[in-house]
C-alpha positions, -999 to +999 in steps of 0.1 A: +089-172+662+109-202+650+077-223+653+059-199+630+086-201+604+086-239+606+049-240+601+051-216+572+078-237+555+057-268+561+026-253+546+045-239+516+062-273+510+030-294+515-002-273+513-029-284+536-066-283+527-072-260+557-047-235+543-067-235+510-099-227+530-082-199+550-069-183+518-100-188+496-119-158+485-155-161+495-178-137+514-167-135+550-133-150+544-100-136+557-088-130+521-120-111+512-118-090+544-081-081+536-091-071+500-120-050+512-099-032+538-072-025+512-098-009+490-113+011+519-080+024+532-074+052+507-112+061+508-111+064+546-079+084+545-094+109+520-127+111+541-107+117+573-087+145+556-119+161+544-134+159+579-103+174+594-105+203+570-142+209+578-133+208+615-104+232+610-127+257+591-154+254+618-128+261+645-115+291+626-150+305+621-158+299+658-126+318+668-134+346+645-170+349+658-158+349+694-133+376+687-160+397+671-183+391+701-155+402+725-148+433+704-185+442+704-189+436+741-159+460+748-175+487+727-199+513+741-235+501+743-263+525+735-283+538+764-316+521+770-344+536+749-321+550+722-323+538+687-297+514+673-272+529+648-286+531+613-269+508+588-262+520+553-280+498+526-279+500+488-307+519+472-317+524+435-322+560+427-339+565+394-340+600+379-328+624+353-301+651+352-314+686+347-281+704+344-259+724+369-258+694+392-296+692+397-313+658+396-350+651+392-355+620+414-384+599+401-381+568+423-361+554+452-361+518+461-340+496+485-319+472+465-325+434+471-299+417+493-295+388+468-269+398+441-288+381+413-321+397+422-303+431+426-288+428+391-322+419+376-339+448+394-312+472+383-315+460+347-353+465+348-350+500+363-322+509+338-344+498+309-374+517+321-353+549+328-335+547+295-368+550+276-375+583+294-339+595+291-331+589+327-306+568+346-303+546+377-276+550+403-269+527+433-264+548+464-256+536+499-277+554+526-296+548+557-331+557+543-348+564+510-347+601+516-310+600+525-304+580+493-321+607+472-301+635+490-269+615+485-277+611+448-283+649+445-250+656+464-230+633+441-246+648+410-236+683+422-200+671+429-198+655+395-211+686+378-186+708+396-158+685+387-168+685+350-171+723+350-137+727+367-121+703+341-137+722+312-127+756+323-091+747+332-066+761+307 
């Protein structure tokens, strides 16, 4: 250690041409390498933190999917040859109220899965129905027929609720 300090004092007191070459800033020099690594340090630290966050999210999602798979595997499986349980999907039900909770259903259509496409389709149906004094309702059901039945059921409930509110003293 003492030898290093002695050499350092000697080079600072009487700079040697080799020292100038070692400290010069040119491509491939020690000075340039140190400067580049100082610049890359914060960038690499940020990139590493970002990758760590991605890995953490992926691990969390993997754990969640495994838990869901375990929960599904513990559940009762349908017997072979039986139909899978029906899933409720959104449907557009276009029609017109007739009074006393009755609805004249003109059209039933499954709503698109994409939210933007669903909004555009709803707007188009609403515009068309408005010109004929109708309306569009979004109903969740397992089939188009079930959607129409659900819309009629909801219309009857709404009509009964309105009638009850109007006749209440």
